[in-house]
C-alpha positions in Angstrom: -13.5 174.9 9.6 -15.5 171.7 9.6 -12.4 169.7 8.7 -10.5 171.2 11.7 -13.5 170.7 14.0 -13.5 167.0 13.2 -9.8 166.8 13.6 -10.0 168.3 17.0 -12.4 165.4 17.8 -10.0 162.8 16.4 -11.7 162.3 13.1 -9.1 162.9 10.4 -10.5 163.5 6.9 -9.3 165.6 4.0 -11.0 168.9 3.2 -12.1 167.4 0.0 -13.8 164.4 1.6 -15.5 166.7 4.2 -16.7 168.9 1.3 -18.1 165.9 -0.6 -20.0 164.7 2.5 -21.4 168.1 3.3 -22.2 169.4 -0.1 -22.9 166.5 -2.3 -24.3 163.8 0.1 -26.0 166.0 2.8 -26.9 168.9 0.6 -25.6 171.5 3.0 -24.9 175.0 1.8 -22.8 177.8 3.3 -24.2 180.9 4.9 -23.6 184.4 3.5 -22.7 187.4 5.5 -24.7 190.5 5.3 -22.9 193.9 5.0 -22.2 195.7 8.3 -24.4 198.6 9.2 -22.8 201.9 10.1 -23.5 203.8 13.3 -24.6 207.4 13.3 -22.4 210.0 14.9 -23.0 210.6 18.6 -22.3 213.5 20.9 -19.0 215.4 21.0 -16.2 213.2 22.5 -15.0 213.9 26.0 -11.7 212.3 25.2 -9.8 210.6 22.3 -6.9 208.2 22.7 -4.1 207.2 20.4 -4.0 203.8 18.7 -1.7 201.7 20.9 -2.2 198.6 18.9 -1.5 199.8 15.3 -3.1 196.6 14.0 -0.7 194.4 16.1 -3.5 192.0 17.2 -1.5 189.7 19.4 -0.4 189.5 23.0 2.1 187.5 25.1 -0.3 186.6 27.8 -4.0 186.7 28.7 -5.5 189.9 29.8 -2.9 192.2 28.3 -4.9 193.5 25.3 -8.6 193.4 24.9 -10.8 194.7 22.1 -14.4 195.9 22.5 -17.2 196.9 20.1 -21.0 197.0 19.6 -23.2 195.5 17.0 -26.9 195.7 16.0 -29.0 192.6 16.3 -32.5 192.2 14.8 -35.3 189.9 16.0 -39.1 189.7 16.0 -40.1 191.5 12.9 -37.0 193.8 12.7 -37.0 194.9 16.3 -33.5 196.1 17.1 -31.3 195.1 20.1 -27.5 195.6 20.7 -24.6 193.5 21.8 -21.4 194.7 23.4 -18.5 192.2 23.4 -15.0 192.2 24.7 -12.4 189.6 23.3 -8.9 188.9 24.4 -6.2 189.2 21.7 -4.1 186.5 23.3 -6.4 183.6 22.4 -9.5 185.4 20.8 -11.8 184.2 23.6 -14.9 186.1 24.4 -14.3 187.7 27.8 -17.7 189.3 28.2 -20.9 189.6 26.1 -23.8 191.7 27.1 -27.0 192.6 25.3 -29.4 195.5 25.8 -32.2 197.5 24.2 -30.0 200.6 24.4 -26.6 201.4 22.9 -24.9 203.7 25.3 -22.0 204.1 27.7 -23.9 202.2 30.4 -23.9 199.1 28.2 -20.2 199.6 27.6 -19.5 199.9 31.3 -21.6 196.9 32.1 -19.7 194.8 29.7 -16.3 195.9 31.0 -17.5 195.2 34.6 -18.5 191.7 33.6 -15.2 191.2 31.8 -13.2 192.3 34.9 -15.3 190.1 37.2 -14.6 187.1 34.9 -10.9 187.4 35.4 -11.1 187.7 39.2 -10.8 191.5 39.2 -7.5 191.7 37.3 -7.0 195.1 35.6 -4.2 197.0 33.9 -4.9 195.9 30.4 -5.2 197.9 27.2 -8.8 198.2 26.0 -9.0 199.0 22.3 -12.2 200.4 20.7 -13.4 202.6 17.9 -14.3 206.2 18.5 -17.9 205.6 19.1 -19.6 208.1 21.5 -20.0 205.3 24.1 -16.3 204.9 24.4 -15.4 208.6 24.2 -18.0 209.6 26.8 -17.0 211.2 30.1 -18.6 208.4 32.0 -16.8 205.5 30.3 -13.4 207.3 30.2 -13.6 208.0 34.0 -14.7 204.5 34.7 -11.7 203.1 32.8 -9.3 205.4 34.6 -10.8 204.4 38.0 -10.0 200.7 37.5 -6.6 201.1 35.8 -7.7 200.4 32.2 -5.6 202.0 29.4 -7.8 203.0 26.5 -6.7 202.7 22.8 -8.7 203.8 19.8 -8.9 203.2 16.1 -8.5 205.9 13.5 -11.8 207.3 12.3 -13.5 205.2 9.6 -10.9 202.4 9.7 -12.6 199.1 10.7 -9.3 197.3 10.1 -7.9 198.9 13.3 -10.4 196.8 15.2 -10.4 193.8 12.8 -10.7 191.0 15.5 -14.0 192.5 16.7 -15.3 192.9 13.1 -14.5 189.2 12.5 -16.2 188.0 15.6 -19.4 189.9 15.0 -19.4 188.7 11.3 -19.0 185.2 12.5 -21.7 185.5 15.2 -24.2 186.8 12.7 -23.3 184.3 9.9 -23.3 181.2 12.1 -26.2 182.2 14.5 -28.2 185.3 14.1 -28.8 185.3 10.3 -29.9 181.6 10.1 -32.4 181.6 13.0 -35.5 183.5 14.1 -35.9 184.9 17.6 -39.2 186.0 18.8 -38.4 187.0 22.4 -35.7 189.1 23.9 -34.9 186.4 26.4 -34.4 183.8 23.8 -32.1 186.1 21.7 -29.9 186.9 24.6 -29.7 183.3 25.8 -28.6 182.1 22.4 -26.0 184.8 22.0 -24.5 183.9 25.4 -24.5 180.2 24.6 -22.8 180.8 21.3 -20.1 183.0 22.8 -19.2 181.2 26.0 -20.1 177.7 24.8 -19.5 177.2 21.1 -17.1 180.0 20.2 -14.9 179.8 23.3 -14.9 176.0 23.9 -15.6 174.2 20.7 -15.2 176.3 17.5 -11.8 175.9 15.8 -10.1 179.3 15.4 -7.5 179.9 12.7 -5.6 182.3 14.9 -5.0 179.5 17.4 -3.9 176.9 14.7 -7.4 175.4 14.7 -7.8 175.2 18.5 -10.8 176.8 20.2 -9.8 179.7 22.6 -10.4 177.6 25.8 -7.7 175.1 24.7 -5.0 177.6 24.2 -2.5 177.4 27.2 
């Protein structure tokens, strides 16, 4: 990734040369990713939807197919907060990222509202999620219907059905959360937003885009 990041800035070095500079001369080490924690079962679902993606994680244009999910985030002596993120499968950009001290349908709806606002009110896309209680709740399902969103859901216990979200959260934690300490909620939320909208969308090379950050995909 570092070799591609430099290439995007016009600095062309081989991966071997970059490795030597980073590892041997600068003494930099890679970060490791912690295993994902599993959510507990919620209330009985109001509705379940078929998997419309079937692991076809691509789109012909922006705002055709979105993925959404939650993740746990720890700060300040293991206090727990939550993040809900929506990404676009066309270019893997973060469309919306919202943090909260509660993991519920209200957080899911707030994130979807933010996503819709960021694309000037455009709707009609497929929104793919797992079968978490937040996405199968009456409140969330009725909200999606009211704005013309078509829901799609993974099979139970199959993280590969929402692999782009799994990858994004793994990257977020490996490159930001797990290597820094956050002692206030405001600082944590600000850093996550800066990472998503600044670094991830506009600068970080993405293999899906041939090394381009999402914002540079036409």
